N, C-alpha and C positions, 0 to 999 in steps of 0.2 A: 504494500500500500504506500503510495507516494505521500509527500507532505501535505499537498492540497487536500487529498482525500482524508487523511488523518485529521487535519484541521476541521474539515467539514463534519466529520463524525463527532469530533469533540464539541463543535458548535451546536450540533443537534442535541448532544447529550446535555449541554448547558441549558438549552431551551427546555428540554424534557425535565431536567432537574429543577428548574425554576417552577415549572408547572406542577410537578409532584410536590415540591416544597410548599407552594401556595395552597394546594389541596390538603396536604397533611397538617399544616399549621394554621389553617383558616380561622380558628377560634383564638389564636394566640395574639397578643398585642404587638408582637414583633414579627408578624407573619411575613412582611416584605423582606426584612433583613434575613430571616431564616431561609426564605425561599432563594434569595440570592446566594447565600452560603451553600445551600444544597446544589444549586447550579454550578457554582465554582468547584465544589468537590467532584461532581460528575465530569466537568470539563478537564480537570487535572487527571482524574482516573482514566479517561479515554485518550490521554496523551496530548492534550492541547497545550499544556505548559511546555512540554518538550519541544513541540514544533515552534512555539513562540521563541524559546531560547535559541533554537537553531537559526531561526530567521534573524534574530538580533545579533547573534555571533557572526553570521554572514554579512550583515549590514556594517558591522564595526570593522571587519577585516575581510573585504571582498576578494582579495588576492590569495588568501590562504597562506599564512606564514609557514615557511619551510625552515628546516634546520633543527638543531638540538633543543632549542627552546620552544619549539612548536607545541601547542596544546594537543593532547590526545583526546579525540572525541569519543568518549566511552560513556555508556549509560548502564547502570546496574538496574535491571528490571525485575529480577527475582534471584533469590539465593536458595540453593537446594543443597542439602547435606544428605549424602548417601552413607548409610551405616550397614556394614556387613558383619555377620558373625562367622567366626572360624573356630571350629572345634579342634582342640589339640589332644588327640587320643594317642596314647603310647602303645 
């Protein structure tokens, strides 16, 4: 999925999150703020923040810095630990 598609999905998730937050907190006095917070959470969860950071990084350094001081573009999306058991029978 390219960045434009990812951003579109995240924007749709933001709108859906605001709608869901408005429905969920409709009786709360802070319904608007809670709905916006829900939308932001869904936007971030669907990768919208990562796309925005990539676009900002490209805007600040369009040529792409090369050399030993160049930033490595890595994102940790999930961490998985695999544990295996080994029996030691004599």
